[in-house]
N, C-alpha and C positions, 0 to 999 in steps of 0.2 A: 806635807809630802807623804804619799802613801808608802806603806812598807814595801821593801824590795822583795819580789817573788823569789822562791827558793833556788831555782836553777841559776838565775842571774846573780844572786848573792853567792852561790857556790863558785861560779866561774870567777867572780871578782876576787873572792878569798883565795882561790887556787892560784890565780895570776900573781897576787901580792906575795903569797907564800913562796912560789917558785922564784920570783924576783929576788927575795931575800936569800933563798937557798943558793941561787946562782952567784950572788954577791960573796957569800962565804965559802963556796966550793972552789972558786978559782976558775981560770980560763978553760980547763979541760971540760967543764960542765957545758959551757956554750959550744965548744967544738963538737961535743957528742950529740947535743939536742937541737942546735940551730939547723936551718934548712940549707944544706950545702948544694952546690951545683952537681949534676949527675956525674961529672968527671972530676969532682974535687972533694971527695969525702962523704958523698951522699949515703945515708942509711935509711931503710924504709920507714922507720917510726918518725923520722924528722918531718914528714908531711903533716903530722899532728903536733909534735912536741914544739916545733918552732913558734907556734902561736901562743905558747905560755911563757916565752922568754921576751924580755924587753931590754933595749939598749941603755935606757936612762930612766930616772924617776919621772921626768916630764913625759917621755914616751908612754910609760905605764899609766900615768895620771890621765892623759888625754884618751887613751884607749878605754880605760875603766870608766871615765866620764861618759863616753859614747855608749858603752855597754849599759850603764845605768839609764842614760837618757832615752835610748831607743829600744834596748832589749827588754826593759822592765814591762813596758806596755805590750810589746809583742808577746811576751810570755803569758801575760794575763789573758790575752785574746786566744792564743793558740793552745795553751796548756804546755806542760813541761816536755812531753815527748816530741811534739811537733816542733817546738822551739829548739830543742837540742838537735833534731834532724836538720833544721834549717841552718843553725849555727855551724854545724860540722860540714854541711854541703858547701857553705860559703868559704869556710876555712880550707877545705880540700881543693876547691876550685882555685882559690888564691895561690895555694902551693903549686898546683899544676901549671898555672899561668906563669908563675915565677920561674919554675924549672925550665919551661919552654923558652922564656925570654933569656935566661942566663945561658942556656945551651946555644941559642942563636947568636947572642952577642959575645959569648966567650967570657962572661964575667966570672972572676974567681971568688967572689965575696958571698958570705952566708946571709940568710934572711932571718929576722926575728920579729915577733910582734903579732898581736891579734888584730891588726888593722884590716887585713883582708876580710876576716869574719865581720868586723865592725862595719865595713862598707856594705857588706851584704845586708846587715841589719838596717843600715841607713836607707838602702834602696827599698827594703820591705816596708819600712815606716812611711816612706814617701808614697808607696803604692797603696798602703792601707789607709793613710790619713793625708791625702794629697793637699787638702786645703787648710790643714791645721797650721797655725802660725807658730814658728819656733824662733828662738833667739840663740843663734850659735855664739860660741866664744869669739871666733874669728871668721868673718868680721862681725862685730856686735850690732848687726842690723836685723830687725825682725823680717822674716820672709816665710812664705808658704813652704811646707815640707817638699812639695814637688819641685819648687824652684831651687831649694837647697840641694836636692839630689842632682838636678841637672847641672847646677853651677859646679858642685864638687866633682861630679863625674867628668865634666868637660875640662876642669882644671887638671885632674889626674891624667887625662889623655894628653893634654897639651904638654904638661911637665914631663910625662913619660917619653913622648916623641922627641921633644927638644933636649932631653937629658938634663933638664934643670933640676937643681937640688939633688945631685948625685948622692947616693947612699940611702935614698928613699925608694921603696919598692912600689912605684906607681902602678906598674902592670899587675902586681899582686892585688892591689886595691881594686883595680878594674876586674880582675879575675874573681874576687869575692862578690862583686856586684853581679857579674854574669852568672856565677853559681847560684846566688840567691834568686835572681830573675828566673832561671831555668827551674829551680825548685818550686817556685810559686806556680809557674805554668804547668809543671807536672801535677801538682795538687789539683789544679783547675781542669786538668784534662785537655789542655790547649796544645797546639802544634809547638814543637815537633813530637809531642807525646800523644798517645791515643786517649780516648775518653776513659775516665775512671768511674 
C-alpha cells in the first residue's frame, strides 16, 4: 500500500481528532458546529465545520475509508492545492444543497459528516479512472469505477426522493457530486464556464 499523501493524511487526522473532541466536549459542540437549517440555528461557519463532525464511529470509519480510497490517488494526480480546492468545492456544494432541501422540506435537524465531500471525490475518481475495477465494501462485488458512481448516485437520488433511511442527507451527497462535477468542468473550461 503506497504512503498516504499529506493533505489526505491531514484531513483524516483532523476528522479523527475532531470526532474525539466532540465526544469529550459534550452536546454544545455539535450544536455550534453542525450544519443547522437556515431558520434553526444556522451560523456561517457551519457550511465548513459540519464536514468535520460525525455521528458515530462507523460514520467516521466509512467516510475516512472513502477519503483514503479515492482521495489519495486524486491528490497524487492533482497535487495538494487543486485537491483541496476540489474537496472544499464538493463540501460547500453539499452544504448548499442540504440547506436548500431543509428549507424546502422544513426539516429541523442538523447535518454532520464529510460524506458530501466524499461523494465529490467518488465522482472525480469515476471520471478520472472510469474503467478501473474497484471492490466496494457494500456490496462486495468488483465493478468498474464509472458503474460504481452511477449505481451510488442513482441510489442516493432514489433514497432521497422516497425518503428512505431518514436521517441520511442523501441530497447533500448529490450536492457534493454536483459540486465536484462543476469544478472539473470549470478546470476544463467546459460549459457553463468559459475557456480557461
